[in-house]
N, C-alpha and C positions, 0 to 999 in steps of 0.2 A: 527133634524137639520139641514141644506142646507149641498149640498153636493159642496164642495169647487175642482175645477178642474183649471188646466193651460193649457193654449193654446200654442200647439207648431207650429209656423209660419214656412213655409217650405219657404216661400218668402225670407225669412231674413237672413237667417243660413245657414252654407254649412249642409249637413247631420248628416254627424260625430259633428258637436257642436249641431246641436239639439238633436239628442243622449242624449250626455252626462247631458243638460240643463234639459231634461226631467227624467232623474234618480236624476238628484239633485232636480227637483220638489217634488218628493216622499220622499226624505229625510227631505225635509223641509218641509212636512206637507199635502202635497196635497192630495185629496181624489184618485184623478183620472187625465184623461188627452185627450183633442182632436187635430185632427191636421187637416192644410187644406189639400187640394188636388189641385194644383196647376201645369200646363205646368210653366208658365210665373209669375215674379213677378206683381204686382202691376206699379213699379215707377222703374229707372235704380239706385237709391241708395240701393235698396233692394237688387236685386242681385241677386237671388239664385232661385231655386226650385225643391230642389229633391223629386224623385218618391216617394210619401207617404205609396204606397201599402209595397215598400222593405223594406222601414223605417220601416213602423209598427212590419214588424214581430223584427225586433232587438229590435225595443223600447219594445213592449210588450214581448221577453223573456229577456230582460236584467231590467224587472221592474216586480212589481207582481200587481201593482194596475188596475184597468180596464180603458181603452182607445177608443176613437171614433174616427170618421173622418167626414166629409162633401165631398161626391163626387157627381158628375153628368153623370149618364148614358146615351146613347141614341145616344150620336155624335163620341165624341172622345173613350171614352170605350165601345163596345156591350155588351147589358146587359147581356150577355152570359157569357161572360168575366167577368162581374163586380161580376156576381153572385159565378162561381168560385173561384175571387179571396173573395171575401167574406166568401165563405165556406171554404176555408183553414181555413183564421185565424179565424175565430169561432169554426175549429174543433180543433186545434192547441191549442188553448187559451181559452176553454170553458168557458160561461159564463163574457169573460173579454172583449167583444169585441160588439161594436154597429155603425151602420153607417148611417146618416142622407144623406137621398137624394135630392138634390137639382135640378133645371132645367138650371142651368149651367151660366156661362157668356162668348161671344163671344173670351174673352181673352187668355181662354183657349181652346174652342172648337173649332174655323176657323180653325185648322190646317188642317183638314180633306178637305178641301175643298166644302164641300157640304157648301150649303147655312144655312144662318144663321136664325131660325123660330122667328117668331115674338113669344110673351109672350101667349099665347092662345097655339099654338102649340107645343111650347115645354113643357106646363102643362100636356097636353095632351101627350105625348112623356114620360113623365116622370111618371105616370099614368101606362103608355103599361108597362114600362119597371119595376117596382114597382109589376108590376103584375106577369109580367113572371119571376123576380130574386126570387120571391116569393116560386114559385111552381117548379123552377129549384133545387132549398135548398132543398124541401119538398121531394124530389128525383121525380119528376112527368118527363116524355118524354115529349118534350113542341116545337110545330111546332104554330107559329104567322106569320101573316101577317099582318102589320099596317105602322103605325111611322119607324119600322123596322124591319128586316127579320128576323124568325129564321127557322131554319127547323131541326128537329127530334135531338133535344139535351137532351143531360141528362148531371146532375154536378155528377160526382162518389164519391168524397169525399166530406163529408158533416157533418157536427156537428150532435151530437144529441140534441139539443134545438136548434134552427135558433137563429140567431143573431139580435136584433130589427134591424128594419128599421125604424127609424125617419124621419122627415119630416124638410127641412130648409125653412123657412119663414122669409121672410125681410116686408113682410105687413100682416095685418090683414085679408085681402080678402084672401090673398095665405093662410095663416093659419086655416082658415074657411073653404078653397078648402080641406087642406090634413088631416082634421081631421077625415074624414068618412076611410081611409086607414091607417096613420100613428102610429107607435107604440111610439110617445112622438112627441114633436118638439124642435128645434133648432133656436132663432132667435139671433140677435148682435144688440147691443145699449145700452145706460147705461140712456137715458131718459126716466123716468119713465111714464108717461103719455104714450108715443109712445110704448115702451116695454108693459105695460100693457093692451092696447086693442086688440097687438096681441097674447100676453098668453089666455087673456081674449075669443078674437073670437075662437080661437082652443078647449080650454075647454066647449064654448058656443055652437056650433056646435057639442060636443060629444066626443071631443078627448081625449085618454087617452096615458096613459105612462107621464114619466116626461117632465115637462116645461124646458127647458135649455136655456139659456143667456149667449152668449159672450159679454165678454167686453175689449175695447181696452184701456189700461191703463198706461198715461205715469206719471210713480210719482218717482222725484227727491228732492234733498237737496232745492230747489231753483224754484220758480216757472219761473222763464227765461229759466231755463235750461229744466224744465218738457216742455215748449212749444217749445224750438230747435229741444228737440229728437220727438215730435210729429210732427213736420213741417218738419224735414228732411225726418224720416223714415215713417208717414203714413201720406203724404200730399195729397192723393187720396181723404181723406176722404172731400175735399173741393171742390171736385169734382159734378157737377149737378147729383144728385142721378138715375135722370132718363136715364142720358146716361151710366151706369156703366156696362149696359150688354152688351153692344153694341160696347163699343169701345176695337180693337184688337189688341192692343202694348201699352209695359209699357211708350213707347215717347207719346203715347197720352194720355196718363192720365197724364203724367208730363207737357207737352203743357197746358192743362185745367186746373189744379191744380192752389192756390194760396197761397202758403206757410203763405203767409203774412195775411189771412185771420183768423184771430183767432177767432172770432166767430165760425165759419162755423168747422175749428179744434175740437173747445169746441162740437161741436153737437155731434162733431163722436167719439170724444175720451176721456175719463175723466182723466183730466189733475189739479195735485195736486201736493204740496209738503208736506202734512200733511195728515197722515197715518189714522186718526180718519177721517179726512172728507172723505178718500176713504172707509173707514170702516163704515158709515153713506149712503155714496150714495149709496154703495152696497146691504147697508141691505134694504135699500126703495124699489130694484130690488126685494128681497126675499117676502117684504111687498104686492108687485104688481102681484105675482104669479109665484116668478122662484122657483123651486126646487133644481134646479143647475146652477152655477156659473162656467162659464171657464174664465180663467183672462189672457189675453195676452199683459205682456208688449212689448209695441213697440220699447222700443229700441234694437240694436245691443246687447247689453251688459245684459245679462240674470242674471248673478251672482250678481249682487247687489240687484235686484228687488228679486231675490230668497232668498237673505240673511235674506233683510226686511220680506219677508213672511216667514222664519224660524223665527226670532226674535220678531215676535207676529205681525203681521201682519195680517195674518188667524185667530189669535186670538181672535184679534179684530174685524174681521168682524164675526166670530160665535158669537160673544158678542153680536154682536149688531145684527145678526139675529135672 
């Protein structure tokens, strides 16, 4: 049976409100959760960005299901610090935490003042970071001279079983590249052909572990309402994907977004007023190879979506999948 998770969006809700939402998600019947790790929101209308690592301590302590996050070690986080943070959560909540590593976005990383590398350099840095983090969590003393420097470092508090290090991949090429080192893959989207290619690329290249898909959902009582919510809160979905990694401020995304571009919104967000339609479209992602689905309700009002989840949406998805 497919694993149905809830995605907690730090960019949209204050940490305290998001904590209550993830607790409600467990009561609603979700199997687990994941969260973003941003320093800034994608746009001014979102308006938040809590610190994911400290929030996860509270979230894991006040729920009982597993959680994960997507993070980008190498620039904003030195990989030694990322390894220490990951090891602490994994030791406290044995078997309940995973982390997907990505190459990051300038939106979050530019604040260090370091140059923002091109994609090949970011991927090379990420591979080095994953290796260093694994060695530290295994108890090694590590010195590293490469895309970043490590001098005789150790992580002292470690879990009995290391938390899985998945890979975040937005393309088939990145998914195939990550297959050699990742414990699973996480991608985002709801277009079956695109998602299917990414997951197949990971599997075909020898990738192991779960294939997870984060899906942005705008579900409302009417289609116009669902569109309004999507345009207000997730308008960055209309920005040219080639620019997404290099923009540095929420204002940049707002300037380039076109919330009136319905076709672009629908490419990035599953917009519907019909729960059965949502269940069918999510089930098609399972057919395409998804082992786990993480649903991200894009509106600021999480309670209405979580009520729908509890009252039948999750059952409908499981029945279809």
